[in-house]
N, C-alpha and C positions, 0 to 999 in steps of 0.2 A: 453456513447460514443458515438460521433456525428454521424451523419448520412452523407455520400460522395455519390455524382453521378458524375462519368466520362462522360467524354465530349470530341470527339475528331473530328476536322473539318479543312478548310479551310480558309484563309483571302484574296483570290484570286482577285488582283486590278482590271483586265479586266472587271470584274463582275460589275465595277460601271459605265461603260461606252455602251452606246448602239453598237449593232453588229457593224452597217454601218459603222462605225469609225475604226474597226478592231483593237483593242484595244489589241489583243496580238501580244509579243514581234517579232513574226517570220517575219512578212513582214518587219517591221523594219531592222531587221537584214540580211534579204538577201539581202537588199539594201546597208547596211552599214558595216555589221560587218567583218571584216578581218579574222576572225578564218573560215568562210566559202568559201570551195574552189570553183571556177568557176562551175565546174559540180555539186556540190548540189545547187546549185541557179537556176537550172532547176528540175522542180518537177518530169518529168520523170527518174529522178535517184535517187528518194526515193522509200522507202518501201512501197509496196502495201496499205496499212490499211494509211499511212501517205497520199498518194495521193487521198484516197477516202476522207479522211476528209477536205483536201484543196479543194475539187472540181474545178470548173473553175468560183470560185467567192473569191479564198482566204481563204476561212473557214467561209464565213458569213451566208453559210446556214445549215453549220452543227454545228455551235456554239450554234443555236437557241435552239434546246434542250438540249444539255447541262448546259446551262445557267438554263434551265428550272427545270434540275433536283438537280442542286445545289440550287438553291431557295425553291424548294421542299422541300430538304433535311433540310434546316437551318429552315424551318416552323415547321419539326418533332422536331427538337433539342429544339426548341423554346417552343412548348408544354410540352416535358418531363422536360425542367427547371421548367415553371409554374404549373406543376403537383407535383414538387418536393418540390416547395415553398421556395429555401436555403434564407439563410441569408444572403451569398454572393455567388460571383465568383471569383476564384483564377486562372490566365489564363497565361499560357507560350506562349510565341510569340518572335520572333526575332527582334532585333534592326537592320536595315540597315540605321546605317550614318544617323539616325535621331536625338536620343536623345542623343548619344555617338558616338564622333567623335575624331578630331586628339588630343585633350585635355584629354581625357581619354576613354578607351576601356576595362569596366568589363567584366570577363565571364558570372555574372549573375548580376541582380539588382531588389529586390523587391521594388515595385514602392507603396510605402505606402502615397498615396495622401489621401487628404480629398474630391478632386475632380477631375474627370479625364476630360480634355478639350480638344476636338478631334476636328482638321481640315483638316478632310479626302479628301476634293474634291482639296485641291491645286496642287496635282500631276497632274490631268489631264487637266491644261492648260484651253483652249479656248473650249474644247468639253463639251458636257452637260453631266450630268449625267441620271442615269435611273429613277430617282423617278421626275426628271423636280425641281428639287430644286436650289436655288441659289450655285453657286460654292463656295462663300465666307462664307457659313453658318459654324456656330460653333456648335457644339454638347456639351451638359455637363452630364455626368453620376456621380452618388456619388461613391467614392472612401471608404476604410475601414481603414484608418490609425492604428487603433487597431490591427485589424488583420494582417496586415503588420508588424507590430511591433515584433507580436507575433510568426508570423513566421520565422522572422530575427533571434528573439531570439533562438527559438529553433533549428534553424539549425546551428548557430552558436556554439550554447552548442554539437552540434551532430558533431561538425568538419568540416563542410562546412562554408568556410570565405564566407559568403555573402553582398557583399555590398548592401546598403539600400537610399533610398529617399523619402523625403517629399514633395519636388515639380519638375517638370519638367526641363530640362537644357535649352530647347529651344523654342522659339513660338509656336513651331509647337504642342506642348502637347505631348502626347502620340505619339508612333509609330502606322504606318498603320496596323501593326499585330494586333492590340489591337483595333483601331478603324473600321478597314473595319469588323473585325469580330462582333463587336456590331454592326454595319449599316446592316449585313446581319440578325443577330437575330431579328431585330426591323425591317425586311424587311416590313411587314405592318403597320409601324409607329403607333403601339398602346404606346410607350414608353419603356425603360427599368429603373423600379427602383431598382435593386437590387444592391447594392455597390458589386464595382471591384477591384481586387488588380491583377497589371498587374505583372509578372516575367519576365522581358527580358533576352534573352540568347542569347551569342554573338556568334551566327550560322554561320556568315561568315567568321568568325575567320581572315585568311591568305589575304582575298578579299576585307574585311568590308572598308579599306579606298581604295584600287585601284580600287573598284566598286562605292566607294560614292552612294549608292543608286540606280545605273543604272543596266543595262544588260550588260555593256562591259567593259574591262579593261580603266582608265582615266589615270591614272598613274601605274609605274610599283614599286611601294612602296608596297612589299608584307611583310604583317605582322607575328606576332605569330599566332599559330593554334588557335581554339577555344576549349573552354573545350571538353575532351573527352568523348565520350557517356557513359563511365562507370562512369564518374562523373556526367552526367545529370541524369541518372537513380540513381543514389544514391541520388542525390538532391531531384527527384521527389519522391523518397521512404520516405523518411525523412520527406518531408515536409506534405505528407499524413500521417504518424505515427503521426505527430505533430497536425494536424488538426482532426484526428480522438480522440482524447483527448481535443479536445476544446471545448467550448458550444455551437458552431455553426453548422446550416446545411449548408452544402458547395458543391459547382457544381467546382468540378477540371477539367480544361481544357487544351486541348494543341491542339493550331491553327497554322497550315500549309500547304500547298502542300508539295507533295513527292517530286520526283528528279524533278530537276528545268532543262529545255533544255540550257538555258544561261549558266548554272554552269557545262554543261557536255561537258569538253573539246574534250574526245573522240570522241564524236558524232559533233564535231565543232559547237557546241552550239545550234543545231537546232531542236535535239529532245531529251525526257528525257531517261533515261536508264530503260527501261520497264522491263526487267528483274528482276535488282536489287527490284523495286517496286514488284513486283508479289511475289519475294520473301517474303519482310517484311510484305504483305498483308495475305499471309499464316500464318506465326508465329502469326500476328494479330488473324485469327480466331481461332487457335490452343490454344490462350491464352500462347504463348511461349514466351513471353515478356522479359524474363531474357536472351533469345538471344541477345538481342539488347543492352545489357550491354556489352556484348563481340565484337562489332563491332568496327574497329578500325577509328582511324580519318584520315588515308591513306586512307581507304574503302570509308568513307564519302566524301572526297573531291571526290574521281575518279567518282563516280555515281552521283553526283551533288545531294545529300540527304541533304546537309547542313541543311535546315530548318528542316527535320526531328526529329534533336534534340530536338524540342520542343514535339514531339510525344514520342521521349525516356523518357525525364522527366515523361511525361503523363503515360508511361509503367511503370517505377520504381515506380510510386502511385498506379498503379492498380495492380502490384505485389503485394506489400506490402499489399494490401486490399482483396486479394484473388479473383478481381474482372474479369470475360471474358467480351468479346466485342461483341456486337450485331451489326453488320454492316448495317446502314440505308440505304448507298449506296457507291457504288466505281465507281467513273465516269473516266473511262482510256481515256489518250488522248496522242496523237503523235504530234499535232499542237500546241495544246493552251498550250504551254509551263509546265503544269504540271499536272499529274493526281492529283485527290480529292478525300480523304477517309471520311465518316462523320460515326461516331460511339458512340455508349451508352454503358456505363459501369452502369450497375444497383447494 
């Protein structure tokens, strides 16, 4: 039987940009988002911990230690992966109007590429990146077409109607959920030689077209929903079972932050659903991943937990394998869009 290591992490886009540019969405939303009522544009009306994070410089000071914790956690995860010496990494992440747009929106897609081509800095405009590298730099990572085909075949045989692809559909290459994760895992720029099989999840569902990869609605074209938590859980469970019977040592990874402020309409898009996150965190700590299978799509959308569907796929996999999580760090935030969890499942 193959050996499998589980990893949970984030792909937090503001981590790419220096703090002085205030890359978190809140600064922009307070000025431009019509969901924010006038009274909430004044920090005096915010919850106390949110005011404290915002401070007197719109979050610049308080983001620095959070950024360090994120980078430190990624270094720990990278050390775990290197010690495990995998043959490949299989990674679940969302696609936000990147590879899949109006012409097709699959619920999932195994990206069985020979090579992953990433253009991770194109979305940050003229702002510099934290590595001081050219913003037009292209990154290349090995893919694993054979493993992607194997996973797809086994899922189809198991009743999961899994789409697959041998090349990306746009010049952007793989989406930022995968590109950013690989950047952060290679924070110290030692390179990543492990082949990677991305599996995209249509986490945004009803809002994938209306948001068009942004933080506010650009159209009123509401779409069909995302795949249900139960379907994501089952897809993850069957993926783990298939890979456990494969010849490979595999890292199974879910990459997303948790409740996103800009997806949380009940909080006017300015802060995440902290209570929802804390419930999920306690279930993660106790190994009760099976409870994620019973979440509803309505609950996911109400709490802004759309991207958590990637973690639900990971939870299905770890439940199938009987693995429990070691929490590397839980970086909670009111101001910086979404809290971040880092976990290892040995």
